Every structure is written in C-alpha cells, then in structure tokens.
N, C-alpha and C positions, 0 to 999 in steps of 0.2 A: 608513245603516249600520243591518246587521240585529243588533235583540236576538234573537231568538231562531225557530227552527225545530222546527217538530216533522213527527213524519207515524203515519202508523195503518196497517200490515195492505203494510205494501214490501218487496215477495222475501223476506230472513230477517227481519224485522222486522217479531215477529203486536202486536208491545202497543205504546203508544202511545211513540215516543220524543222525546227534545226533548236538541239541541244551541243551550245558551243561551250566549251571546253574554255571556250581565250578569256583570260585576265581585261578584265572591264580596267579601266582607268579612275580607279581609285584605293587608299593609304592603307586601307585594313588589312592584318595581315599579311603584309608585304612579300613578309619572309619564302611564306608557301608556295607563294610563284617562278616556276623551275621555264629558264629560256634554254628554248634551245630553237639554235637560228638568228630568225626573225618574229617569237612565234613565246608570246610571255604563256603559259600556261597554266589551269591548277587543275589538285589532285582529286577537290570529289564537288559531285553533283547530288543535290538530296529535293526529290520531286516531292510533292506535298499537293494534295486533290481530293476532293470532294471522295464516297465512291459513287462508281460505276462513271466516273472520268473522264478515266483511259493512263491513267498510268499511267497503271501493266502494262499498256500497248505501245509503251517506249519500252518497255525489257519487252515486250514481246518483239518489239523488231528489230531493234540491234542484235539480237536472239536467234529471227529467222536469216539475216542478212550473215553472220556466222552458222550460222550450217551450214547456208545455200553456195557459201565459197566451198567450204575442207570440205560436199559431198557432192556435188554437180555433175563430179564428170565419173562418177557411176551413170548417171542417164544416157548417159556416152558408150556404154558394155550393156551387148545382145546378152550378155547368159548374164549379168544383172537384176533379182528382183529386184527396182526402186518405182517403185510411182509416182508419175511427176506430182506435186501439189504447186496449186499457182499460191502466194500472200493471197489471204481473204482482203479482199479492198473495203472502202468505202461505202457499207448498201443501203443508206438511207436514200443513194440516188440517183436515175434513170444515167447519170454524166460520168460518175465513174464506177458501175456496176461493172464496166467491162473493158473501163480503160486500166493503161498497166500502173503498175506500183510499183514506186522511184525509189532506192538507196545508194547515199551516199557515205562516203569519210574523207579526213580528213584526217591524218597523226603521221607521228615521226615513227621511227626504228628504232626499241633502244642498244645503246651501247653501238650507234653509229657514230663517229669519227667526222667525219663530214654533215651532216646535220639537215641532212635533207629531207622536205616534207612528200608528200607519196599525198595521192585527191583518187582516190577511188570508187567508179561506180558501176550501174548499171541497174538496166526495167527487165521488169518482167514483167505479161501478159498470159494470158487462156491458155496460149498455142508454143512460150516456152521466152528463148530472151530476143526483144527490142533493141537494144542498147547497149551496149556497156564500154568504162572506157578505163585508164587506165594515165595519171599524167603522176612527175613530177619535179621541183626544184631545187634549187643546192641554193645554199644562203644562200650566198650571195646574191642570184639571182633575182628580178622584182616579174615574171614568168612562166606560169609551167610547160616545161619540153613532154609534148604526149610520148609513152610511150609506143600505145595501142587502143585504137581504137574500132570497135565494130558496132553496127545497126546489123537492119536482113538487106539493103544491099550491098556492103562493105566490109570491108575487114581490108585489118589498115595494121603488119602487125613489124611495118618500119623498128619500130626501140628494140625490137627483141633480135636475140641469134637466129643469123638465116636456121641453126641443124632446125631451129626450136619452131621456127614459123613455118616450115613442112611440115613439121611430126603434130601440127596444133590444126594446120591444115585441112591435112587428113582425115581429125579424130575427128571434128570437133561437129557437135548435132546443134541445132538449131536449143536446145535445154539446158540445154551442158556452159559454164562460166568460162574466157579462155583465162581466166588468173587458175582457176581451179585445173584445168589439164593439163595447162604445161605447169602449175606444181608439181602436177603428178604422171608430169614427165620429162620433171627433172631442170625445167630452164629456172637455174637462182632470180631474176628477177619476179618471175612469177610464186616461183616456193619462195623466198623476201614478205610477198604482199600478200599468200597465204597463213606463215607459219604466226605474222601476226595476230591475223585473228586468230590462231589458236590459241594465242596467249590468254587470250580471256575468257574469267568463269562466268560461268551461270546463277543463281542461283534463287529460284519462284518456289517462294516460301507464307507464297497466297495461297500456293495451293497444296492442299493435307495431302493429297495425296505422290504426288511429284514431295514434298515434304516426307514423311512417313520412305519412301524409296531410297533419298538423299541419308538417311539417317545406319540402311545398312552398310554401307559404303566404310572400308570402312582405310587409314592412313595409309601411306603409302610406308612399306616399311613392319608397320606399327602389330601382324602378325609375328615376324622373327627377329625385329631387334629393340632390349630394351630400351634402348638410347632415343626410338622414336618411344617409345608408350612414355618415358620420363620428360624428352619437350612434348606430349601434348599435357599431361599431369598438374606442369608450370604454366600451359597455356590455359587450364580451367582452372589453378589457384586465383588466379584475377577474379575471381568472384563465386567459386565455392574450394578452398584448400583443407578439406576433408577427405578428396581422395587422396589418397599416400599412391598407386599400381593400381593395373588394368592387369587382369589373367587370362590367355587368350587358349581354346583350344577349342580343338574338331571339331565343329556336330556327329549327328551319328549319323553312319550316311545308312539310309533307306534305300541305295535302289536308286534312286530320282534323279536326273546330271543333276537342276535343281539343287540338292545338297550337300553335291561331289566336295565343291568346296568352300562353303558356309563357317562360319565359328561362331565361337558363342563367349560373345565378351561380360563380363565382370568386374562390375566396379570399389574395388577394398576399399576402403575405410575404414580410419579408426577411431574404437568405439571413446565416448570422456569416458576422460576420465580412468583413460586404460589403457596399455599399450597391447594388448588385442588389437583382433583385428576383424571385420567383419565383411563379407564377396555380396555384395546389391546385381542383378543382372545388368547388365547396358540399360536395356529397354526400361526397364523399372523407374529409372534416374527423370525426373525431373521433365518438361517437357523445352524449357531452360538448354538445365544440359544440354543433350539431346540437338539442340538444334546449334550451340557453342560445341559441339563435335561435329556435328555434319559442316559447320562452314571452315574445320582445320585445314584442312590437305587443299581449300581451294585458297585462303588466307596466305597455305605459307605458295604455294604453286605464283600466287599473282603479283609476286612479293619479293620469290626470285624470279621473275618473269621479267620483271613490269610491266602485268600486266592489265588489264580493265576489269574492275569485276563489278559485276554488275546484280544487284542483288531486288529483288519484290518482298514489299515488307517485311525491311530489316528487320521491321520494332514488335514484328508477330511474336508474344510468347516470352519478350527480354525485356529486363528492369532498364529504364532510360537512362539508367547510371552507365550502366551495363553500352548499350548501344553507344552511349559515348565513348569512349576508351573502344571501343570498334573500329569511330572515325576519327578518332584523333590517331588509331596508328596511323594513318595514309598521311597525317594532317603535323608524322615527324620526320622531315628528312634526316633525323638516326635510327629511323628504321626504316622507311620506305626510301633506300636506297638505292635501290633502282626505278622512284616515282612512276611507279602503280597507280593506277586510277580507280574511287570506288563512284557508281555508279546508282543511286538508291533509292523506290519507293516507300515510305510512309506515310503515316496520322501522327511520329508523336513528336509532336509539337511541341516541348519542353528541348530539343533537337532545333528549335526554331529561336538561337539567340542571340544576337553582335558578338557575343563573346565565345564562340563557336563556329560557324560559321560565315563568309565574307556573302556582301547583297548582291554575288553576282552566282554566287555555289546554290543559290536557293531560288529554286523555278514552281512555277504550280500548277496544272494542269484545268483544263473550265471547258463546260460543252457552251454552246451555242444554242439558240433555239431550234437550229436543224439539227440538231444533236452530231455536232461535227467539235474534239476536243480539240482546243485550243494552250499553245507550251510557248507562258511568256517566264521573262526573270524579273527577280528581284531588285533587279539592277536599273534594269529597265523601266519600269513599273513605273507608269504618273501618275498621278488622281487625278478628279473628277474640276479639284483647282487648276491643274499641270504643274502642282510639284512634285517634285519625285523621295523617292525615300529616303533619307536620311540616317548613316549610320549607326547614331544614338537612340534611332530605333528600340519601339519596346516590338520586333521583332511580330510573336505567340499572342502577345493580346492584338497586338491590332489583326491581325490573320485573324486571328477566334472574335473581333468582334461583323468583319466579315469588310474592314477595310481594302483588302485586296485581288477582296473574291477566291473563286475555289474555294469554296465552301456548299457546303445540305444546305437546300432550298428547308425546313423543318418543318413538320405539321403534324397533329397530331396520331397516332398508331390508334384506325380506324378497326378494332380486332372487335373486338361484339357490334353486331346489330339492336338496335333500337325495335320498341314492337310499338 
C-alpha cells in the first residue's frame, strides 16, 4: 500500500509536496483504516481544487515516476530508440527551471508477511539521474536500513547481492535507474520494488484523447471467454441493467496492420416488454457507459493485485451516485480484500461529505501569488480563528462558500466588447 508520495519541482509544484495516505488520529470510519506493521493506512484520497490549480499534476507526477521506474533501463541500451525526457520543472522561477525534480514514495508490498516498509526515491535533472536511494524498515525496527544509494560521485550497492552489484555497475547509465536496471537483470529486491509500481494503474479522463483511446481497449479474455463478458454485464448492471450480453466479431481486414487484431463489439439490449433483443454498437453507447467500460479492467487488476488506482477527473460523464458507488468499492473491506487504493481528482462536491469520506481522505490544491500549487488536507486545515474542521461540518457547503479555499475566483465573462 502507498503510505506517502512526495515530489518537488514538478510542473506547477515548486516546493516539496506530500500526499500522505497515513491515517490521522481521528475517530470517523476507523474500521476502514488498514494496519500494516506500525503504519495505519487509508484506502482513498480525493483531491479537489479549482480548474488549473494543479490537481492533475499530482496524478501526472505519480504517473511519471511509475513510468520511469518501469522503463528507464531502456536508456542504457544503445540499440533501443528511447529518447530521454526529463520531467517538466516549475518554470515560473529562474531558481527552479534548471533544478532537479524529486520523487519519493513510502509503501508496503501486498501479501508481505514481514510487513516491511520501503522508501524509494530519485532526483532527475537535465542530464539524467543525480541521486537515487532505496531503504527498508522491518516491522519492529525504528529506523530505515539502506539497500542502495547513488549520486553523481557515489554508487553504494552494499544491500544487494554481489552478483547483482557487478552486473549493475557495468550496465548502469546516468539516465538509468538502479531499480529499473536491477529488476531487468533479475535482482530480487529491485524486482519487488519495480513490480509494486507495475501493480498501479492510471486513467486520465481529463484528457479527451486519452479517454477515447482507453475506450478501444477490451478487458482481458473479453473476446473469447463468455464468463468475462458476463462479469462485465454484471458490473455495468450497477447503473444500467438493459445490457444483457455482448457480441464480439473480428473487424473486416483491410490490409493494414492497425486493424489486424481489431474487434467490433455490440451491446445486446432486451427490448421493453418483449423477449426480443437489439444490438447497439459499443461506440454508440452513452459516454458514461463507455467510461465505466474503460474503467473495468484496471479496476479488476488493482483489486486483484492490491495496487493503487490513480484517476484524473473521476466524475467526468458519471452520475454522482455512480461515482459514490465506485469509491465505496475501495472502502468495502469485503470487496477490497487486498487493500487496493484509489487516488482521484474531481470537481464532484456531492462526494465531499462526512457520510462518505474522512477528513484526512480529502485534499485540496490551490495556487499562491507566484503560481505555485499548494496541496493540503482537510484534516490539517486551520481557519483564520485557529480552529480545525469538525467531523460534523457540512464539508460541501463550506467548501463552496470558500471556507477551505481551493475554489475559483469568479468574474464576469467579457464575451462582447462594449462600443
């Protein structure tokens, strides 16, 4: 489980920013807190804020870190065409434009009987990796123990097996992460950490192009296994029980490689007051149905693997009750048996309720006068009188009234020029 994600100098975030999934000392919904070792971890984090306040950049930061961990080993392969792309720093300051970007996580591994906590991070700049570290702490230990550390002058791999050290030392490049290369070279410790990142899933519904691409991906086994299609039907029945089945057929081959493995999917609907059915092409279903269809496979994956599901704009094209039902999937320990987590951005204030979320599960983004985004939790918010938010407050009402900040500054739209 993700305990904490921190990053610095990334897009609109200038200063160190921490998304903390640790449970604060509060009484509401204590049954949903997962205890692993000495850590008390939450299953959900909901991030609110005005448009252009930086919500999506939190999603983007975690996605970039996961991508780089999974793929950076390719930078050391001369035969691989893999262009180095450094993350975008905070560009509104001369001090940060060429400074390193920092990513760091604390996490636990699924089904780890030892309940060990891992700390992994790296700094990346214009020329590549300038610092990288991996530490771990046993359940009964107070301090972290180093597994490896690396900077521009040092490479300490003493916590890895000798055979792995030699191979990594020979193949390591300035743009390659030790954790990525070590996993590729089948070092067990590096692979454990790399695989934790691979268990996490991302869905960007704030980007219409990405959203459209996701709609074209079919669930695993959907084409050949009727049981999988039945599972999807039951899943969609949570909001639309008119779909009774799916029919899948190979798309006509036109000689292009792009359509060689494409399929045409139609949803089978039962007619009203009739035993007859009608088939409707999947692409003609509602935007909400298409989104839920796109969410299905990754939801199954994170629930099975115990990963983190990061979703940008979860509320887009979905009814608030359906969004609530999706969130409850992660809050229900009988369904979420492997402690998967949901981190999402949203404008849906209907979910901003003390009947659904704890104060430490609610986060806000707001930009300061220098254009830098700040991230803060409702649990840590203190008003002008020095008072903290009570658990019996109307979170939605107070947020829309501006009590917690993180709302847009509204002005009249100057659409027409006055003569």
